[in-house]
C-alpha positions as a printed Julia matrix, in Angstrom:
413×3 Matrix{Float64}:
 142.48   90.36  157.08
 139.26   89.68  154.85
 138.71   91.8   151.75
 135.07   93.12  151.55
 133.07   91.91  148.64
 131.32   94.76  146.79
 127.73   93.92  145.66
 127.08   95.8   142.51
 123.32   95.55  142.84
 121.64   98.55  144.0
 118.36   98.07  146.09
 116.93  101.32  144.78
 117.58  100.58  141.2
 116.11   96.98  141.42
 113.14   98.4   143.37
 112.37  100.86  140.64
 112.81   98.5   137.57
 110.62   95.8   139.34
 107.84   98.43  140.24
 108.26   99.56  136.52
 107.83   96.21  135.07
 104.64   95.9   137.26
 103.4    99.22  135.98
 103.83   98.06  132.31
 102.39   94.85  133.01
  99.06   96.79  133.97
  99.08   98.5   130.54
  97.93   95.25  128.72
  94.59   94.95  130.94
  94.28   98.74  130.36
  94.57   98.27  126.85
  91.98   95.48  127.0
  89.63   98.23  128.64
  90.82  100.91  126.21
  90.14   98.66  123.03
  86.9    96.98  124.81
  85.13  100.21  124.95
  85.71  101.12  121.25
  84.29   97.84  119.7
  80.49   96.74  119.59
  79.11   95.1   122.65
  78.99   91.59  121.13
  82.9    91.76  120.79
  83.85   93.06  124.11
  84.95   89.81  125.44
  86.71   88.82  122.42
  88.76   91.92  122.71
  89.45   91.24  126.35
  90.32   87.65  125.85
  92.9    88.56  123.28
  94.67   90.95  125.41
  94.63   88.94  128.47
  95.6    85.76  126.2
  98.5    87.72  124.85
  99.63   88.42  128.6
  99.62   84.9   129.46
 101.01   83.41  126.16
 103.87   85.74  125.65
 104.92   85.53  129.35
 105.75   81.98  128.57
 107.09   82.36  125.21
 109.51   85.07  126.55
 111.03   82.98  129.34
 111.43   79.84  127.0
 113.15   81.59  124.14
 111.76   85.09  123.5
 114.29   86.81  125.57
 117.27   84.85  124.39
 116.39   85.79  120.72
 115.91   89.34  121.58
 118.86   89.92  123.79
 121.06   86.85  123.6
 124.48   86.98  121.61
 124.01   86.08  118.02
 124.03   87.95  114.69
 123.55   91.62  114.23
 119.9    90.79  113.33
 118.7    88.2   115.94
 119.99   86.63  119.27
 121.0    82.92  119.75
 119.43   80.38  122.27
 122.25   80.59  124.99
 119.48   81.91  127.43
 116.82   79.22  126.39
 114.32   78.67  129.32
 116.41   81.37  131.3
 119.56   79.23  131.52
 122.29   81.47  132.85
 119.68   84.42  133.58
 120.02   84.73  137.33
 120.21   87.02  140.41
 123.51   88.6   139.31
 123.62   91.61  137.16
 124.13   91.16  133.4
 127.43   92.61  131.93
 125.34   94.27  129.2
 122.05   95.02  130.44
 121.42   97.01  133.73
 124.73   96.45  135.68
 123.07   97.69  139.02
 120.01   95.33  138.77
 119.68   91.45  138.78
 119.49   90.02  135.33
 116.28   88.56  136.03
 114.96   92.09  136.83
 115.82   93.41  133.29
 114.5    90.19  131.64
 110.92   90.52  133.34
 110.98   94.32  132.78
 111.56   93.7   128.94
 108.91   90.8   128.95
 106.23   93.3   129.56
 107.32   95.33  126.31
 107.11   92.04  124.47
 103.66   91.59  125.85
 101.98   94.79  125.1
 103.31   95.18  121.48
 101.4    92.4   119.78
  98.47   93.28  121.95
  98.38   96.58  120.31
  98.1    95.1   116.88
  94.67   93.83  118.04
  93.06   97.19  117.4
  93.71   97.1   113.77
  91.93   93.7   113.17
  89.3    93.82  116.02
  85.97   92.05  115.61
  86.91   89.62  112.93
  89.69   87.32  113.44
  89.44   83.75  114.81
  91.04   83.39  118.42
  92.87   80.38  117.17
  94.35   82.4   114.25
  95.15   85.16  116.75
  97.26   82.82  118.91
  99.12   81.41  116.09
  99.71   84.69  114.37
 101.12   85.95  118.0
 103.44   83.12  118.27
 104.86   83.85  114.88
 104.94   87.54  115.24
 106.71   87.49  118.41
 109.3    85.23  117.18
 109.83   86.42  113.66
 109.09   90.15  114.14
 109.27   91.52  117.6
 112.36   89.55  118.65
 114.49   90.33  115.56
 113.54   94.05  115.79
 114.09   94.25  119.56
 117.59   92.5   118.87
 118.48   95.17  116.12
 117.48   98.1   118.01
 118.48   97.26  121.75
 120.95   93.97  121.87
 124.54   95.08  122.28
 125.49   93.68  118.89
 122.16   94.89  117.04
 122.43   96.16  113.7
 120.19   99.22  114.18
 121.85  100.18  117.44
 125.17   99.93  115.85
 124.12  102.5   113.38
 123.79  104.97  116.29
 119.95  104.96  116.38
 118.18  106.3   119.54
 115.22  104.45  121.06
 114.9   105.0   124.73
 111.85  102.97  125.41
 110.42  101.52  122.16
 109.39  103.93  119.35
 110.55  101.51  116.87
 110.55   98.43  118.75
 107.13   98.72  120.13
 104.99  101.45  118.29
 106.19  101.41  114.71
 106.43   97.81  114.84
 102.81   97.34  116.06
 101.25  100.11  114.16
 102.64   98.89  110.81
 101.74   95.19  111.6
  98.33   96.52  112.45
  97.91   98.19  109.07
  99.01   95.03  107.26
  96.79   92.71  109.09
  93.77   95.1   108.62
  94.41   95.18  104.81
  94.88   91.37  104.78
  91.67   90.31  106.57
  89.71   93.12  105.11
  86.89   95.32  106.34
  84.44   94.42  109.03
  80.84   93.84  108.37
  78.72   96.65  109.25
  81.89   99.14  109.17
  79.1   101.89  108.22
  77.72  101.62  111.97
  79.64  103.23  114.76
  81.25  100.6   117.0
  82.2   102.76  120.22
  79.92  101.52  122.65
  81.44  102.55  126.16
  83.29  105.67  126.56
  84.01  105.2   130.36
  85.73  102.0   129.45
  87.97  103.84  127.14
  88.85  106.38  129.73
  89.39  103.89  132.23
  91.93  101.95  129.86
  93.42  105.2   128.62
  94.08  106.24  132.21
  95.67  102.84  133.23
  98.05  103.2   129.94
  98.92  106.79  131.14
  99.65  105.49  134.71
 101.57  102.55  133.26
 103.63  104.56  130.84
 105.57  106.17  133.42
 107.09  102.49  134.11
 107.33  102.23  130.37
 109.59  105.22  129.99
 111.05  106.31  133.26
 111.71  102.48  133.83
 113.9   102.32  130.87
 116.57  104.25  132.77
 117.21  100.98  134.36
 117.94  103.1   137.57
 116.25  105.27  140.17
 118.1   108.41  139.0
 117.92  111.91  137.63
 117.28  110.45  134.04
 114.19  108.35  135.27
 113.04  111.5   136.83
 113.44  113.56  133.58
 111.81  110.71  131.5
 108.86  110.69  134.05
 108.31  114.53  133.75
 108.44  114.58  129.72
 106.15  111.6   129.56
 103.53  113.37  131.42
 104.13  116.56  129.72
 103.99  115.27  126.28
 100.61  113.23  127.01
  99.02  116.46  128.5
 100.1   118.62  125.65
  98.78  116.1   122.93
  95.39  115.7   125.01
  94.87  119.44  124.91
  95.72  119.7   121.03
  93.65  116.74  119.99
  90.75  118.46  121.99
  91.42  121.89  120.19
  91.58  120.14  116.81
  88.29  118.7   117.37
  86.84  122.16  118.65
  88.12  123.85  115.63
  86.95  121.22  112.99
  84.07  119.5   114.67
  82.73  122.18  117.01
  82.92  120.37  120.04
  85.94  118.75  122.12
  85.25  115.19  123.01
  86.43  112.91  125.66
  87.16  110.08  123.22
  89.28  112.41  121.13
  90.98  113.92  124.25
  92.01  110.46  125.71
  93.13  109.21  122.27
  95.35  112.36  122.0
  96.8   111.57  125.3
  97.61  108.13  124.14
  99.28  109.54  120.88
 101.46  111.9   123.05
 102.6   109.0   125.2
 103.41  107.06  121.84
 105.39  109.91  120.47
 107.46  110.73  123.63
 108.48  107.0   124.12
 111.8   107.0   121.94
 112.52  110.46  123.02
 111.9   110.3   126.82
 115.35  109.81  127.7
 117.03  112.22  125.5
 114.88  115.41  125.41
 113.83  118.13  128.08
 110.41  119.43  128.69
 110.35  122.21  126.08
 110.81  119.54  123.36
 108.09  117.33  124.97
 105.74  120.08  124.61
 106.4   120.24  120.83
 106.46  116.4   120.36
 103.13  116.28  122.0
 101.37  119.13  120.2
 102.58  117.82  116.67
 101.95  114.21  117.21
  98.14  115.07  117.73
  98.18  117.08  114.47
  99.66  114.19  112.45
  97.67  111.3   114.05
  94.3   113.52  113.97
  95.01  114.15  110.02
  95.66  110.46  109.4
  92.67  109.26  111.58
  90.16  111.71  110.29
  91.19  112.59  106.88
  93.48  109.85  105.29
  91.86  106.74  106.67
  88.33  107.69  105.5
  89.5   108.83  102.09
  91.68  105.65  101.57
  89.03  103.33  103.18
  91.19  100.79  105.02
  89.55   99.41  108.28
  92.23   99.93  110.98
  89.17   99.33  113.34
  90.8   101.23  116.38
  93.38  103.29  114.88
  96.43  101.0   115.86
  98.27  102.35  112.66
  96.73  105.98  113.15
  98.0   106.34  116.48
 100.86  103.97  117.18
 102.21  103.65  113.8
 101.96  107.46  113.07
 102.98  108.6   116.61
 105.84  106.03  116.73
 107.38  107.35  113.46
 106.99  111.06  114.6
 108.59  110.04  118.09
 111.49  108.49  116.31
 112.09  111.39  114.06
 111.49  114.0   116.85
 114.23  112.22  118.77
 116.65  113.14  116.01
 115.65  116.62  116.2
 115.35  117.28  119.89
 117.76  115.04  121.53
 120.07  116.77  123.79
 123.4   115.89  125.48
 122.43  118.12  128.46
 119.76  115.65  129.15
 121.55  112.4   128.08
 125.23  112.26  127.03
 124.42  109.15  124.98
 122.76  111.16  122.1
 122.21  114.56  120.52
 120.05  115.7   117.66
 119.62  118.32  115.03
 118.9   121.33  117.42
 121.92  120.07  119.38
 124.4   120.34  116.48
 124.15  116.83  115.24
 122.13  116.86  111.98
 123.38  113.33  111.06
 121.23  111.73  114.0
 118.11  112.86  112.13
 119.17  110.71  109.06
 120.05  107.76  111.36
 116.55  108.05  112.99
 114.83  107.95  109.66
 116.86  104.95  108.42
 115.98  103.09  111.77
 112.38  103.83  111.44
 112.28  103.08  107.56
 113.93   99.58  108.24
 111.62   98.71  110.88
 108.48   99.74  108.57
 109.88   97.57  105.72
 111.01   94.59  107.73
 107.88   94.53  109.83
 105.43   95.03  106.93
 107.02   92.1   104.71
 107.18   89.59  107.6
 103.84   90.15  108.94
 102.29   89.92  105.52
 104.01   86.49  105.25
 102.87   85.6   108.62
  99.13   86.37  107.75
  99.71   84.56  104.6
 100.66   81.41  106.54
  97.97   81.53  109.34
  95.31   82.23  106.54
  96.39   79.06  104.44
  96.65   76.9   107.51
  93.85   77.68  109.73
  92.07   80.65  108.3
  92.21   84.25  109.64
  88.9    85.49  109.53
  85.62   84.27  111.23
  82.79   83.28  109.31
  80.34   86.05  108.2
  77.55   84.72  110.36
  79.84   84.44  113.24
  81.03   87.78  112.79
  77.58   89.3   112.7
  76.65   87.27  115.86
  79.81   88.58  117.54
  83.07   86.99  118.68
  82.01   86.78  122.32
  79.53   83.92  121.82
  81.07   82.41  118.69
  84.67   82.11  119.87
  84.33   81.88  123.54
  80.58   81.13  124.41
  80.05   83.98  126.77
  78.43   87.42  126.97
  79.74   90.42  128.28
  76.11   91.77  128.91
  73.11   89.91  130.01
  70.0    90.25  127.95
  67.05   91.13  130.04
  63.79   90.23  128.27
């Protein structure tokens, strides 16, 4: 009598993770529109090219060595090269990552996170960095910042994971990491020419991009359950709730302090809410998501509207103000609101585990320091080898023509 072979792969889980990977992939083109509407007309294609270039470049680097460095066995700080070129990453489940889905499904899902993270940094140095410098920066940053932080937070032998830190879908790995890198690069390259003039030129582009980000974020957060189950449903619901609450809160803040709520502020608030709920999405209930969404808009609005003008740094499209600040609050909020009733893997301050809050502070702090130092070194190397910033005359003319010899808009005489 033959013994039946049990296939551990779940068709439902696999379908959901692959669909989620597709949703997260769409976020990078969505980001291109979101950022593209905020810059001046002469730089629209430059931003779109940087975002789409990141999608292509990181896709290749991830399958060559990025995935192995991020998730392969190694030290507590970075993986090895056992999965170089996806050697050993196949159709069977991994013993460590998603035991009911093919290893390839987990790999490609994580690839989409690796793609959008350096793309988020673009918002901080928009309109003034050479495309060649951007490409070199992205290669070095993926290798020496993203992969190590990802390994420390999510790999089975990672240092930060071993501390007990909770990050369901990327508060530290994606948002704090990108936000801090954005601030460092903005400070390194300096202010744009003509910063005294508004750059926002196409709000419908911004809303379209923001809507695509909101849509894709369901894959980002709910997909991180790595299964089509109740936890994915919970993450889906709190993601939408936090985004909606944050949008309402930002609009209300504008109404109070500026006299009118704006579409731009409302969609910015929604993105801030999505950022903040990301690390907490698999650990908190709906009530907590309302608080997380409301408070992130307060914090980000203050930094964008008060702190940035007062200090005078040129975080062009508020990559730090939204992703850095929002990601930090999300990491801390996870330590406050995490509940075992939602996920037995973690509990926070309000669930009787005060120690988790300190662990979240440490995880966020380590990410900030490591990212800031290594990003500055990378900027220094790129600047000293090929130069980071475009020439002043090229910046005045715009990156569309000077970097790509294209126009986004036809000039009618």
